[in-house]
Structure formats: structure tokens, C-alpha cells
C-alpha positions as CSV (number, residue, x, y, z in Angstrom):
1,X,-12.3,0.3,10.5
2,X,-9.3,1.4,9.4
3,X,-6.4,-1.1,8.5
4,X,-4.1,2.2,8.0
5,X,-3.3,4.8,9.6
6,X,-0.5,7.4,9.3
7,X,0.0,10.3,11.2
8,X,2.5,13.2,10.9
9,X,5.0,11.7,9.1
10,X,8.4,12.0,8.4
11,X,11.0,10.7,6.4
12,X,14.7,12.1,6.2
13,X,17.5,10.1,4.1
14,X,21.6,10.6,4.5
15,X,22.5,11.4,0.6
16,X,26.0,12.0,0.8
17,X,26.1,15.8,3.6
18,X,22.7,16.3,2.8
19,X,19.6,15.3,4.4
20,X,16.7,14.7,1.2
21,X,13.5,14.6,2.6
22,X,11.4,12.1,1.4
23,X,8.2,13.0,2.9
24,X,6.6,16.0,4.5
25,X,3.9,15.5,7.5
26,X,1.8,12.7,5.6
27,X,-0.9,12.1,7.1
28,X,-3.9,9.1,5.6
29,X,-6.2,7.1,6.8
30,X,-6.7,4.0,4.6
31,X,-10.3,1.8,5.4
32,X,-10.6,-2.2,5.3
33,X,-11.5,-3.5,1.5
34,X,-10.5,-0.5,-0.9
35,X,-8.5,-0.5,-4.1
36,X,-6.2,2.3,-3.4
37,X,-3.6,4.4,-5.9
38,X,-0.7,6.2,-4.6
39,X,0.4,7.8,-7.7
40,X,3.0,10.7,-8.6
41,X,5.9,11.1,-10.5
42,X,9.2,9.4,-10.2
43,X,10.6,10.9,-6.9
44,X,7.6,12.3,-5.6
45,X,8.1,9.8,-2.4
46,X,5.1,7.3,-2.8
47,X,7.3,4.1,-2.7
48,X,8.4,5.6,0.1
49,X,4.8,6.1,1.4
50,X,4.3,2.7,0.5
51,X,7.3,1.2,2.2
52,X,6.3,2.9,6.0
53,X,3.1,1.8,5.9
54,X,4.6,-1.9,4.5
55,X,6.5,-1.6,7.5
56,X,9.8,-2.0,5.4
57,X,11.1,1.4,6.8
58,X,10.5,3.4,9.9
59,X,9.6,7.5,9.2
60,X,11.8,10.0,11.0
61,X,8.9,11.2,12.4
62,X,5.0,10.5,13.4
63,X,3.3,7.4,14.0
64,X,1.8,4.4,11.6
65,X,-1.1,2.1,13.0
66,X,-1.4,-0.8,11.5
67,X,-5.0,-2.2,12.5
68,X,-5.4,0.1,15.7
69,X,-1.9,-1.0,16.8
70,X,0.9,1.6,16.7
71,X,4.0,0.0,14.8
72,X,6.4,2.7,15.1
73,X,8.2,1.6,18.6
74,X,7.9,-2.0,17.7
75,X,11.3,-3.9,17.5
76,X,12.9,-5.4,14.5
77,X,11.4,-8.9,15.4
78,X,8.3,-7.9,15.9
79,X,8.2,-6.0,12.7
80,X,8.7,-9.1,11.3
81,X,6.1,-10.9,13.1
82,X,3.5,-8.1,12.3
83,X,4.0,-8.1,8.3
84,X,3.8,-11.9,8.2
85,X,0.8,-12.1,9.6
86,X,-1.1,-8.7,8.1
87,X,1.1,-7.7,4.3
88,X,1.0,-9.4,1.4
89,X,3.5,-7.9,-1.2
90,X,3.7,-8.1,-4.5
91,X,6.6,-6.2,-6.5
92,X,7.3,-5.4,-10.2
93,X,10.1,-7.8,-10.2
94,X,8.0,-10.8,-9.2
95,X,10.9,-11.2,-6.2
96,X,10.4,-15.1,-7.4
97,X,13.0,-17.7,-5.9
98,X,14.2,-19.3,-8.9
99,X,15.3,-22.7,-7.2
100,X,11.2,-23.7,-6.1
101,X,8.5,-24.4,-7.7
102,X,5.3,-22.3,-8.1
103,X,3.5,-24.2,-5.2
104,X,7.2,-23.9,-3.1
105,X,7.2,-20.4,-3.8
106,X,3.5,-19.8,-3.0
107,X,4.5,-22.1,0.9
108,X,7.2,-20.2,1.6
109,X,6.1,-17.3,3.9
110,X,4.1,-19.5,5.5
111,X,7.0,-21.5,6.7
112,X,7.7,-19.2,9.1
113,X,4.5,-19.5,10.7
114,X,4.4,-21.4,13.7
115,X,0.3,-21.0,13.8
116,X,-0.4,-22.7,10.3
117,X,0.2,-26.5,9.9
118,X,1.5,-28.2,7.2
119,X,-1.3,-29.8,6.4
120,X,-2.9,-26.0,6.0
121,X,-0.1,-24.4,3.9
122,X,-0.5,-27.4,1.6
123,X,-4.7,-26.4,0.7
124,X,-3.7,-22.6,0.9
125,X,-1.2,-23.0,-2.0
126,X,-3.8,-25.0,-3.8
127,X,-6.6,-23.3,-3.0
128,X,-4.6,-20.0,-3.6
129,X,-3.0,-20.8,-7.0
130,X,-6.4,-22.0,-8.7
131,X,-7.6,-18.3,-7.7
132,X,-4.9,-17.1,-9.8
133,X,-5.9,-19.9,-12.3
134,X,-2.0,-22.1,-12.4
135,X,-3.1,-25.7,-10.6
136,X,-1.9,-27.1,-13.8
137,X,1.6,-25.1,-13.1
138,X,2.1,-25.8,-9.4
139,X,5.3,-27.5,-10.6
140,X,6.9,-25.2,-12.7
141,X,9.4,-23.2,-11.8
142,X,10.1,-19.3,-12.6
143,X,11.9,-19.7,-15.8
144,X,8.9,-21.9,-17.2
145,X,6.6,-19.3,-16.9
146,X,5.8,-16.4,-18.7
147,X,5.5,-12.7,-16.4
148,X,2.6,-13.1,-16.3
149,X,2.3,-16.1,-14.6
150,X,4.8,-15.0,-12.2
151,X,3.1,-12.3,-11.6
152,X,0.5,-14.7,-10.3
153,X,2.7,-16.8,-8.6
154,X,3.2,-13.7,-6.6
155,X,-0.2,-12.5,-5.9
156,X,-0.8,-16.1,-4.7
157,X,2.2,-16.4,-2.4
158,X,1.2,-12.9,-1.3
159,X,-2.6,-14.3,-0.7
160,X,-1.3,-17.2,1.2
161,X,-1.0,-15.6,4.4
162,X,-4.5,-14.5,4.4
163,X,-3.2,-10.9,4.9
164,X,-5.6,-7.7,5.6
165,X,-3.5,-5.4,3.4
166,X,-1.4,-6.4,0.2
167,X,1.0,-4.1,-1.5
168,X,1.8,-3.8,-4.4
169,X,4.5,-1.7,-6.1
170,X,4.4,-1.1,-9.6
171,X,2.9,-4.8,-10.6
172,X,2.3,-3.8,-14.2
173,X,5.6,-2.5,-14.9
174,X,7.3,-5.2,-16.3
175,X,4.2,-6.7,-18.1
176,X,3.3,-6.0,-21.7
177,X,-0.2,-4.2,-22.0
178,X,-2.4,-7.1,-22.5
179,X,-1.3,-8.7,-19.4
180,X,-0.6,-6.1,-17.3
181,X,-4.5,-5.2,-17.8
182,X,-5.4,-8.8,-17.1
183,X,-3.5,-8.7,-13.5
184,X,-5.5,-5.6,-12.7
185,X,-8.4,-7.4,-13.3
186,X,-7.5,-10.2,-11.5
187,X,-7.2,-7.9,-8.9
188,X,-9.7,-6.6,-8.3
189,X,-11.9,-9.7,-8.7
190,X,-9.8,-10.7,-5.5
191,X,-10.5,-7.2,-3.8
192,X,-14.2,-7.8,-4.7
193,X,-14.5,-11.3,-3.9
194,X,-12.1,-11.3,-0.2
195,X,-12.6,-7.4,0.6
196,X,-8.7,-7.3,1.0
197,X,-6.9,-4.2,1.2
198,X,-5.1,-3.0,-1.9
199,X,-2.8,-0.3,-1.7
200,X,-0.5,0.1,-4.8
201,X,2.3,2.7,-6.0
202,X,1.9,2.8,-9.4
203,X,2.6,5.4,-12.7
204,X,0.0,3.1,-14.4
205,X,-3.4,5.0,-15.2
206,X,-5.3,1.8,-15.8
207,X,-4.7,0.9,-11.6
208,X,-5.7,4.4,-11.0
209,X,-8.5,3.5,-13.4
210,X,-9.7,0.8,-11.4
211,X,-9.2,2.3,-8.4
212,X,-11.8,3.3,-6.0
213,X,-9.4,5.8,-3.6
214,X,-6.2,8.0,-5.0
215,X,-4.3,9.8,-3.3
216,X,-1.9,12.0,-5.3
217,X,2.3,12.5,-4.0
218,X,4.5,15.6,-4.7
219,X,7.8,16.3,-3.6
220,X,6.9,14.0,-0.5
221,X,3.3,15.6,0.4
222,X,-0.1,14.3,-0.6
223,X,-1.4,16.8,-2.6
224,X,-4.8,15.2,-3.9
225,X,-7.4,12.7,-2.2
226,X,-9.4,11.3,-4.7
227,X,-13.6,8.9,-3.9
228,X,-14.5,7.5,-6.9
229,X,-18.5,7.4,-6.6
230,X,-20.2,6.3,-9.1
231,X,-17.9,5.8,-11.4
232,X,-16.9,9.3,-11.0
233,X,-14.0,10.3,-8.9
234,X,-14.7,13.0,-5.9
235,X,-11.3,14.5,-6.0
236,X,-10.3,17.1,-3.0
237,X,-6.6,19.7,-3.1
238,X,-5.4,18.8,0.5
239,X,-4.0,22.6,0.6
240,X,-7.3,23.7,0.0
241,X,-9.5,20.9,2.7
242,X,-7.1,22.5,4.8
243,X,-6.9,26.4,4.4
244,X,-11.5,25.7,4.5
245,X,-10.4,23.8,7.9
246,X,-8.5,26.6,9.4
247,X,-11.3,29.1,7.7
248,X,-14.1,27.2,9.7
249,X,-12.1,26.8,13.1
250,X,-11.6,30.5,13.0
251,X,-15.5,31.5,11.9
252,X,-16.2,29.1,14.4
253,X,-13.8,29.8,17.2
254,X,-13.3,33.7,17.0
255,X,-10.0,34.8,18.7
256,X,-9.1,31.8,21.0
257,X,-8.2,29.7,17.2
258,X,-6.3,33.0,16.1
259,X,-4.2,33.3,18.9
260,X,-3.8,29.3,18.8
261,X,-2.4,30.0,15.5
262,X,-0.9,32.7,15.9
263,X,-2.6,35.3,14.0
264,X,-3.3,38.5,15.9
265,X,-6.5,39.8,17.3
266,X,-6.8,42.4,14.2
267,X,-7.5,39.4,11.7
268,X,-4.7,37.6,9.6
269,X,-2.8,39.5,6.7
């Protein structure tokens, strides 16, 4: 099952008097339960792609499907409701509310869910804070916790809605090396235990090393796709894949395919 489908997505921004293309013709399918790293240099479009998947931003052109539901035609209220039920977010700056305790921060996104009772909210808060090892810190505010502990609270908050997808934007960027590795191992354990799909936007090679799926983005386009098999990466360059697909189409379909691609009957030049 594909929890995410991105089909021929483009994203343009107006910067002054210029139009800047952040994403160009992105097509991507994400299977349920994967641990996916979207990597690439700064300005490559990976965070923009993450925002598209998270329904925080909408494409200029193309379609996005979450659990087979097209989201590009939904209203702002419908998108907010979809996010509250399907997608958890983990940010590099934690984004915790400073005046709330750890337990209150985890409970906060559930307050907007009419289908979750007060008793169930309390149970989820306790369960997920325990899962990330913070049972003793439920009453602590963010300024009373370390960076690693705050990121654990953010993970518990993302899990509390019981999402199909967790989106993590550079989750180790503000953590020291040891703490960042610890947090990544925790997320990997959660992925394996709960089968929750994790999608990372990252510069961190450690995320890539732990991932079982890889998307490399450069200049707003997907350059490579990777699948880990038996501890080794099988990497496919997208341009090579597309070229091979066109060649197969030409070989099997002959003149009809050439005509549809605008290639003269005498051959490609």
C-alpha cells in the first residue's frame, strides 16, 4: 500500500519579480512502513517536497494523494483535519510550547480531535511519553529539559495522534552527535515496532545509513532512488530509468510510440 503518492508535481514561488521553481516534475510513491530519507544540498527542494507531503503547502501543478485521497483539491479546514489524523511532524527546533509541560505538549494536538475522549488523551500521553523514555519528566517544561529530551517530547507528540506518516525535517540538526544518534535509533525502533512510515528531510548521513529507502533531490528534481536490500543499497538514477523506459517503449511499440513521442519514423536523432 502506498501511503503517499506524488504525481507530476511542480512548485513555483514568486521572489520579487522573478518566479523561482522549487520543484520540477516530481513523481514519487511511498510505501507503508518505510524509513525514507530525502537527501540533497541546501536549496535542492527537499524541505519543499516534505511540506507538500505534509499538506503544509500546495503544488503549483500536479497531484498529491495521502492514503489514496487526493489532497490538492481540499479546503484549508479539510487539510487541517487531514493533518490532525494522518501526519505527525518533528522539527529541528522542536516547536514545543514553552509554557506547557511535556505531558501538555504531547496532549495539545489531541485537543482538536473530537473523536478522542479526555480519558483516551491521558492514556495516549502516558503511553507515548513512556515509549520515548520520559515518564519521569511529564511535568517538566521545555526549559527544564535537555535538547535530546525535548526532541523526545516532540516525537511523543507526533505519535500521539497515531499517524500513518511522521515527517521529520532535519530532526538531528540541533543535537550533538551522540544525542542525535540516540534519537535516530529511537525513531528506527518506533518505525519497526509500530510500522509507522517515517519520511526525513536531511543532510545527515546517519539518517541515510539507517534508512531503507532513499530519494536524492537536486535543483528541484529527483536524481536518484534507492532501496536497501540485505544491508546494501540498490540505487537507480532517475534519468537512466526514464531513458530505459522510453527505449523499451520504442522497441515494443514501434512507429506508434515514436509518433506519440514526436520522433520521426526514420529514427531518433
